[in-house]
C-alpha positions as CSV (number, residue, x, y, z in Angstrom):
1,A,209.2,183.6,148.5
2,M,210.3,186.8,150.3
3,A,206.9,188.4,149.9
4,K,204.5,185.5,149.5
5,D,202.2,186.9,152.2
6,Q,202.4,190.5,150.8
7,L,198.9,190.6,149.4
8,D,197.4,189.3,152.6
9,R,199.4,191.8,154.7
10,T,198.3,194.7,152.6
11,G,194.5,194.0,152.7
12,S,194.1,191.4,149.9
13,R,193.5,194.1,147.3
14,L,195.7,196.2,145.1
15,L,194.6,199.7,146.1
16,L,196.0,202.5,144.1
17,W,195.6,206.2,144.6
18,K,192.3,208.1,145.2
19,A,192.5,211.1,142.9
20,A,190.7,210.4,139.6
21,D,192.0,213.6,137.9
22,V,195.7,213.8,137.0
23,V,197.6,216.3,134.9
24,I,200.9,215.3,133.3
25,S,202.9,217.9,131.4
26,G,199.7,219.9,130.9
27,V,197.7,217.0,129.6
28,P,194.6,216.2,131.7
29,F,193.6,212.6,132.4
30,R,190.6,211.2,134.3
31,C,191.0,207.7,135.7
32,A,188.1,205.4,136.5
33,L,187.4,205.0,140.2
34,R,186.0,201.9,142.0
35,D,185.2,201.9,145.7
36,G,187.1,205.3,146.0
37,Y,190.3,204.1,144.3
38,V,191.7,204.4,140.8
39,R,191.1,201.2,138.9
40,P,192.7,200.6,135.4
41,V,191.2,198.7,132.5
42,V,193.1,195.4,132.6
43,M,193.5,192.9,129.7
44,T,194.2,189.3,130.9
45,A,194.4,185.9,129.3
46,D,190.8,185.3,130.3
47,A,189.6,188.7,129.0
48,P,192.2,189.7,126.4
49,E,190.3,192.4,124.6
50,V,188.7,195.8,125.4
51,R,187.2,198.4,123.2
52,I,187.5,202.0,124.3
53,P,185.3,204.6,122.6
54,L,187.1,207.8,121.6
55,D,184.8,209.4,119.0
56,A,187.2,212.3,118.3
57,D,189.3,213.9,115.5
58,C,192.7,213.2,117.0
59,E,196.0,214.9,116.3
60,S,197.5,212.9,119.2
61,I,196.3,210.2,121.6
62,Y,197.9,210.0,125.1
63,I,197.7,206.6,126.7
64,L,198.4,206.5,130.5
65,G,199.3,202.9,131.4
66,N,201.0,200.4,129.2
67,V,202.2,198.5,132.3
68,T,202.0,194.9,133.1
69,L,201.0,193.4,136.5
70,P,202.2,191.6,138.6
71,S,205.3,190.8,136.5
72,G,206.5,191.6,133.0
73,Y,209.3,192.9,130.9
74,P,212.3,193.0,131.6
75,L,211.9,190.0,134.0
76,E,209.5,188.2,131.8
77,G,209.2,188.3,128.0
78,E,211.6,189.2,125.3
79,L,212.7,192.7,124.3
80,G,210.6,193.7,121.2
81,A,208.0,190.9,121.6
82,V,204.5,192.1,120.9
83,A,202.6,192.2,124.2
84,A,199.5,193.7,122.8
85,N,198.0,195.4,119.7
86,Y,196.0,198.6,119.8
87,E,193.8,199.2,116.8
88,L,192.5,202.6,116.0
89,R,189.2,202.4,114.2
90,F,188.3,205.4,112.1
91,A,184.9,206.5,110.9
92,G,184.3,204.8,107.5
93,G,185.8,201.5,108.6
94,I,189.5,202.2,108.1
95,S,191.8,201.0,110.9
96,E,195.4,201.4,112.0
97,T,197.2,198.8,114.2
98,L,199.8,199.9,116.7
99,P,201.8,196.9,118.1
100,Q,202.9,197.4,121.7
101,H,206.3,195.9,122.2
102,N,208.1,194.8,125.4
103,G,210.7,197.4,126.3
104,I,209.5,199.8,123.6
105,E,205.9,200.8,124.6
106,V,205.3,198.3,127.5
107,A,207.1,197.5,130.8
108,R,206.2,196.0,134.1
109,S,204.6,198.3,136.7
110,N,206.3,197.2,139.9
111,R,209.8,198.6,140.2
112,I,210.9,196.1,142.9
113,F,211.8,192.5,142.3
114,E,212.3,190.4,145.4
115,A,214.6,192.7,147.5
116,T,216.0,194.7,144.6
117,R,214.9,197.9,143.1
118,I,214.7,197.8,139.3
119,C,213.9,200.3,136.6
120,P,211.7,198.7,133.9
121,I,212.0,200.9,130.9
122,A,209.9,201.3,127.8
123,V,211.8,203.6,125.5
124,N,208.8,205.1,123.7
125,A,206.6,205.4,126.8
126,P,208.4,207.0,129.7
127,A,207.4,206.7,133.4
128,A,204.8,209.5,134.0
129,L,203.5,208.5,137.5
130,L,205.1,206.8,140.4
131,F,203.0,205.3,143.2
132,E,204.4,203.7,146.4
133,K,202.0,201.4,148.2
134,D,204.6,199.6,150.5
135,P,208.0,201.3,150.8
136,A,209.7,197.9,151.0
137,R,208.0,195.9,148.2
138,E,205.6,197.9,146.1
139,H,206.9,200.9,144.0
140,Y,204.7,201.2,140.9
141,Q,205.1,203.2,137.7
142,V,202.6,204.2,135.1
143,L,203.9,204.9,131.6
144,L,202.8,207.6,129.1
145,Q,202.7,206.8,125.4
146,T,201.9,209.4,122.8
147,V,200.4,208.1,119.6
148,V,200.1,210.3,116.4
149,P,197.7,208.5,114.0
150,R,199.2,208.2,110.4
151,R,195.9,209.3,108.8
152,A,193.5,212.1,109.5
153,G,189.9,211.4,110.4
154,R,187.6,210.7,113.3
155,V,188.8,207.9,115.6
156,V,185.7,206.0,116.7
157,E,187.4,203.6,119.1
158,M,190.6,202.0,120.2
159,R,190.5,198.2,120.3
160,C,193.1,196.8,122.7
161,R,194.1,193.2,122.6
162,L,196.6,191.4,124.8
163,E,198.7,189.1,122.7
164,S,201.1,187.5,125.2
165,G,202.5,187.9,128.7
166,P,201.0,189.1,132.0
167,P,198.0,191.3,132.3
168,L,198.3,194.8,130.8
169,A,196.7,197.9,132.4
170,I,195.5,201.2,130.9
171,F,194.6,203.9,133.4
172,A,193.3,206.7,131.1
173,I,193.3,208.0,127.6
174,T,193.2,211.6,126.5
175,T,192.9,212.9,122.9
176,Q,194.0,216.1,121.4
177,G,191.9,217.4,118.5
178,R,193.3,218.3,115.1
179,R,194.2,221.9,114.5
180,R,192.0,223.6,111.9
181,S,193.6,225.9,109.4
182,A,192.4,229.4,109.0
């Protein structure tokens, strides 16, 4: 009730930052832009699945996002409940499923609830970016999850499927190739 007109007052659009390229701890990311602003890929109840082509031999996969909008854990959902599943699909048809749990890999983006600042934590995906749209009501975080596939091989795509809860956003994905032995 305190901010029911917030979206109207701030232009009726959630506008994020303008720089597509971001480097976090030496890892480069390139976010998608739309109309000059960063726009994440968002899974919703109406569009619960997205497929992201990777086509890379991956030692590690870095996922920038794993945040829910406009609400989410810890204010909505149970600790440990599966919010989404990420499925790594390897060349040759093998796949590996990575459940994304509330409070473990996923947390809400907005760090303000009503008039209170909160700190939504995902223990395996720390906050990597903070963005302040409105100093009083909109302080957002973007999480960084590092995934190390259990098997070697070329990852063709990552299939992301929302399982429950509010919309889930992914801003960018970067892969790190496998080291070759001499």
